[in-house]
C-alpha positions in Angstrom: 0.0 0.0 0.0 1.3 3.4 -1.0 1.4 6.2 1.4 1.1 9.9 0.7 4.8 10.4 1.5 5.8 8.2 -1.4 4.2 10.5 -4.0 6.6 12.8 -5.9 6.1 15.7 -8.3 3.1 17.9 -9.1 -0.2 17.0 -10.7 -0.9 18.7 -14.0 -3.8 20.5 -12.5 -1.6 22.3 -10.0 0.8 23.4 -12.7 -2.2 24.7 -14.8 -3.6 26.6 -11.9 -0.2 28.2 -11.3 0.2 29.3 -14.9 -3.4 30.6 -14.9 -2.7 32.7 -11.8 0.4 34.2 -13.3 -1.5 34.9 -16.5 -4.3 36.7 -14.7 -1.8 38.8 -12.7 0.1 39.8 -15.8 -3.1 40.7 -17.7 -4.1 43.0 -14.8 -0.7 44.6 -14.4 0.4 45.3 -18.0 -2.2 48.0 -18.7 -1.5 49.7 -15.4 2.3 49.6 -16.2 1.6 51.2 -19.6 -0.4 54.0 -18.0 2.4 54.6 -15.5 4.9 54.7 -18.4 2.7 57.1 -20.4 2.2 59.3 -17.3 6.0 59.4 -16.7 6.7 60.4 -20.3 4.0 63.1 -20.3 5.4 64.5 -17.1 9.0 64.4 -18.4 8.0 66.1 -21.7 5.9 68.7 -19.9 8.8 69.5 -17.5 11.2 69.8 -20.5 8.9 72.2 -22.4 8.2 74.3 -19.3 11.9 74.5 -18.6 12.6 75.6 -22.2 9.8 78.2 -22.0 11.5 79.6 -18.8 14.8 79.7 -20.7 13.1 81.6 -23.5 11.6 84.0 -21.0 15.0 84.8 -19.5 16.6 85.2 -22.9 13.8 87.6 -23.9 14.4 89.7 -20.7 18.2 89.8 -21.3 17.8 90.5 -25.0 16.1 93.7 -24.1 19.0 94.8 -21.9 22.0 93.2 -23.7 21.6 93.3 -27.5 23.3 90.5 -29.4 24.8 92.7 -32.0 26.0 96.2 -31.3 24.9 97.9 -34.6 22.6 100.8 -35.1 20.4 98.7 -37.4 19.7 96.0 -34.8 16.1 96.0 -33.6 16.1 94.8 -30.1 12.5 93.7 -29.9 13.2 91.0 -32.5 16.1 89.4 -30.6 13.7 87.5 -28.3 13.5 83.7 -29.0 10.4 82.1 -30.4 9.0 78.6 -29.9 7.6 76.6 -32.9 5.8 73.3 -32.5 6.0 71.1 -35.6 3.6 68.2 -35.5 4.9 66.6 -38.7 8.4 66.3 -37.3 7.2 65.4 -33.8 9.5 68.1 -32.4 9.5 71.6 -31.0 12.2 74.1 -31.8 13.3 77.3 -30.2 14.7 79.9 -32.6 16.2 83.3 -32.1 15.1 85.7 -34.8 17.1 88.8 -35.2 17.2 91.5 -37.9 20.3 93.1 -39.2 19.2 95.9 -41.4 16.1 94.6 -43.2 17.3 91.0 -43.5 16.0 88.5 -41.0 18.4 86.1 -39.4 17.4 83.0 -37.4 19.5 80.6 -35.4 18.3 77.3 -33.9 18.8 77.2 -30.2 17.0 74.1 -29.1 15.4 71.2 -31.0 13.5 68.7 -28.8 12.0 65.6 -30.4 9.2 63.7 -28.6 7.6 60.3 -29.2 5.3 59.9 -32.1 2.3 58.9 -30.0 2.6 62.0 -27.9 0.8 65.2 -28.9 1.9 68.7 -28.1 -0.3 71.4 -29.4 -1.0 75.0 -28.5 -4.2 77.1 -28.7 -2.4 79.7 -30.8 -1.1 79.2 -34.3 2.4 80.1 -35.3 5.2 81.1 -33.0 5.1 81.7 -29.2 7.3 84.6 -28.4 8.0 86.6 -25.2 8.2 90.3 -25.0 10.8 92.5 -23.3 9.0 92.2 -19.9 9.0 88.4 -20.1 5.3 88.1 -20.9 3.5 86.9 -24.0 1.1 89.0 -26.2 -1.9 86.9 -25.0 -2.6 83.9 -22.8 -1.4 80.7 -24.4 -2.1 77.1 -23.4 0.1 74.2 -24.6 -1.4 70.7 -24.3 0.8 67.6 -23.8 -1.0 64.2 -24.0 -0.9 60.7 -25.5 -3.2 59.9 -28.3 -6.5 58.6 -26.8 -5.5 59.6 -23.3 -6.2 63.3 -23.3 -7.8 63.3 -19.8 -4.5 62.1 -18.3 -2.4 64.8 -20.1 -0.9 68.0 -18.8 -1.3 71.6 -19.9 1.2 74.5 -19.7 -0.5 77.9 -19.3 1.5 81.1 -20.2 -0.3 84.3 -19.2 0.4 87.8 -20.5 2.5 88.8 -17.5 4.9 85.9 -17.8 3.7 83.3 -15.3 4.1 79.7 -16.4 1.8 77.1 -14.8 1.6 73.4 -15.3 -1.7 71.7 -14.6 -3.3 68.4 -15.1 -6.0 68.2 -17.8 -9.5 66.8 -17.1 -12.4 66.4 -19.4 -13.6 70.0 -19.0 -10.5 71.9 -20.3 -9.2 69.9 -23.3 -8.4 71.4 -26.7 
């Protein structure tokens, strides 16, 4: 007569239950991990863009005090940097536009590429540019979110006096 102590190994049912439990745990955790990853990327890209906007603001303020070129033809108000968001290239660029005489001259200061699934858009068309006082001509909102996940995105608000705020988006204030 065999006793229970003589049995060795696992039954097939025990192995199948173990694999099923691992599969259920993985199925529950993978979407959450992707959301965490997307949230981290959105936060990183928002922080980079806000930092670049603060850099532009400081450059605009110093451009009004310290001109780049010491010529009589240099127009100081045009020395401030400008931000362009190019969706087709999945990048944003910061340019410094200056005029020497009547000829415009531009130089690329920053080019930041972002993932293709990420959307960065502004409620204004064209360039975003700061004035001599560090403010923008009008209030601008820049939206940063993953495609299909707009409610978990971030928005950067630039007001006319130069404040830069980063806020979470919800369903009420999306583009």
